[in-house]
N, C-alpha and C positions, 0 to 999 in steps of 0.2 A: 889590313882586309875591308872595316868598313867603309871607306872611303873608294873601294872597289864596290862596293856593294851597292853605294848610292850613286857610282856610275854606271850601273849595270841597272840600276832600275828604274830612269827613263826611257831605255831601252826596250823595256819590254810592254813599260806603259806605251809607246811611238807604236810597238808594235802591233799592240790592241788596237788602239787606233786607226793606223792603217787598216787592220781588217775592216773595222766594222766601217772605216769611210768607205774602202771597195763592196763590201755587199750593198751598205747603202748607195752607192752607186751602180752598180747591179743589178739591187731593185727602183732603181730613178732608172737607167734604163730601157731597164725591161717596156713592154707596154701593156698601158690600164686595159685592167679586163673589162672588157663589152659586159655591160646590164643587161639581164635579160628580158627582151622588147616581146610585147603582148601581140600573140598571133594571129591573124585576122583569120576566121575562117575558111572567110572563099579562097585564102592560097592553099586550104589544108585537104580541104572539097572542094574539089571544081563544082560550076552552076551547071554543066550543061549535064552532069551526072544527075543532081539535086533533082534540076527537072524533069529526065527524064522516068524517075523515082516516082516523083509528084503525083506525072502525068498516069500509069500503070497503074499507082493505089488509089486518085479520086474516083476513077471509074467501079470499082470495086464494093469501095466505100458506097454511091449511089446504089449499086445493084445491094446492098446487106439494106443500106433505110429500106428503100422500099420495099424487098421480103418483110420489112420489119412490122411498116405501115399495113401493110395484107393481114397480115398475122394480126393487126391488133385488129381490124377491121373485121376478120372473121372471128375473131373472139368478143368483140360487142354483138353482133351477128348473131352469132350462136347464145350471147346473154338473152339478148332479146326474144328468138323465139324457143327458150325453154319454158315459161312459163305455158306455151301453148303447145308443148311436146305433154309438160308434166300432167295438160288438163284435164286428156283423157284416162290417162293411168288411176286420174282420182276417181273420173267421174265411173268407172272399174270400179272402185274401191267401196266409193258410193251405194252401186248396184247392186254388189253381195251383200252390204248390210243391207238385208231388208225386210219386213213381217215373213214373208215365207224359206227363206234360209234361218232365221231365229225361232221357225216352228221346228225345222229340223235340228238345229242345235237344241235345243226342249225336250225332241226325243234320244238322241245323243247321251246328256244328264241326265233324266231318268232312268238310264241303265245302272249303274252299280246303285240307285235307290233300290232298284226293284231287286236289285239281289241281294242285298242287305236288307231285307224283309222274310227274307228263306229262314234266315238263321233263327228265326222267332217261331217256335211252334205254338202258335196263341189264334185267334180269331181278331185280333185286332191288327195283328201284323199279317195274317193273308187279307184282310181286306182292305190294307195300306198297301200295299201289293199291287194288287190288283184294281187299286186308283188310280196308280203312277202310270197300270200297265193301262188302262180306259186312256187316260190322258195322252201317252204317246198313240195311241191308236189313233186318236181324233185329230190330233198335230198331221199324221203322215196323210190323214186326207186333206186335210184347209192346206196344207202347205203346199201342192201343185192347184188346187181349185182357185185360190188365191193369187199363186203366179201367172196363170193364164190371164184372172179377169183382171189384176191388175199393171198388169205387162207389163209381171217386172220379173219374166224367166233370164236368166244366169249359167253362166255352165258350174259355175260352184254349185247353184243347188241342184241342176243336175246330174252332179258325179257324186253330192253329199246325200242326196233321199234316198236310194238302193241302197250305199254303203249301212245308211241308219238304221233301213228294216229292218236288214246281213242282221245287222252286231243286236240290235234289240231279239228279233229271233232265237239267233244262236245262245244268247243265255240266258234266256227265258230259260229253251230246251236244257242248255247243260245243267244248268239247278237244276229243275223235272226232275232229270238222271240221276243227282248228286240225293235229291232229297229223297226218292226213292216212290216218286208219284207217279211214275207211267208204268210200274211192272215190265214185266217179261216184253209181253208183246210189246210194250208201247217205245221202247228202244229202236224197235226196227223202224218205224214211220218217225223219230226224230234223228236216225244216222243218213236217213232216204234225202228228207230235207236240207241238214246240213252239209249232205257230198253236192246236190242241185246247186244250193247258194254259191260254191269257192265254183262251180264247176262254170253258172251262168258270170259268176264277176269275172274269171278268165277270160269269158270269152266277150264280155264287155268292155274289155281292155284291150282286149285285137283287134275290134273291130274300131274303137277310139283310135288307134294306128293309125289306120287304114281311113279315118273319117267317112267310118260307114255308123249307122244312127242304130242302136238297137231298142224298139218300142216296146212298150209294153203290149200285151193282147190281152182279151177280155178272161181266156182261160187264168191268165197271171193273176189276175185281180180277183177272181173266185178265190183261187189261193188260197192269198192275202185274208180274205175275208174267212174263210174257215179255219185254218191258223190266229187270225185271232179272235176267233172264240173257240175255240179250241185249249189255247195256255192261260186264260185270264179260271176258265173252269174247271181244271186240273191244279192251279194254284191253292183253288178255295176248297175244291171237295171235301177231300180230307179235315185238313185244318175246321174251316168256321161249323162245318156238318156233321151230324152222325145217323145212322143206321140205314135205311133204305134211300132217302133223301142225298145221302153220300153217292150210294150206291148209284144214285138215277146221276147224279152230276159225273160221276167219276166216268159214268156209261156214256153219257153224252160228251163228252173230253175226248175222247177217244175214240167215238165212229169222224168225230170233226175232225184231229189228229189223222185219221189214216185218209180219210176225205182229202185231207189238205196233200198229203205221200201222194195219192193217183195225182193229182194234177200237177203237183210238181214236176214227176216222173212224164210228164204231156208236156208241159209247156218247156223242161229243160231240151227236149229231143227236140221240141218247135226252134230253138237257140240255136242249137248242133248243130241241125240241117243246115240251116239263115249260114251259123257261121262258117261251117264244112265249105260250103259253095265260093266263101270271098276264098278259104285257103287254100283250094284246087287251082283260084286265077292266079295267085299266086308265088 
């Protein structure tokens, strides 16, 4: 048995050798694999197509570059012109900050101080309120005078000046009514004056929209003078004096207040008549 095995064993090894030989022969007989070669771009993308696309892209790029250059020039010119455009605005602001307009602002700033003096029923505070009111009245005269003579007229002052007058007169009338210094008959002229101021303010606003001026008449100036006389007299009459002189001052103040109310009705009617004409036209 052992001998037979030994004889068979070489046969199996021979078979294996034959198989390996056949496999190697097959591999050797097969064609060797070609190594991948680098393909040129020119073979994949044909040259004429690239030339066509580049011919289309170049004019577009040039146009875009020209537009960008124009925009940059526009930005540079705008930057150079900006200070020139801003210069008139800066000059307009400087014109608004002048002596007449500062006087008008002082008249407005004095209003809360005058109102504050009404809460103290002593001669000192009564005279303090009168002094502040007198300063405010003086500024009403000098702001217009200086604006004309110094050639410093401005829209800001033209709008603010009548507003400051109305605020001052309205605040003092309300405080006089609050403290009981007007009496029963003094309320009527106070209401007339306040209603007229509201009416004239509305007319001024309407006329300003259609670019029509509303000049101050002589009667309006006389009305302002009566108001500026009546209000400080009534402010000091019962707090700083007593007896007959108090009665005299109070009577004088009431006469001036009623005179201001009558002139107020007349000037208010004149303003209304001139404004109504423009209302009918529009």
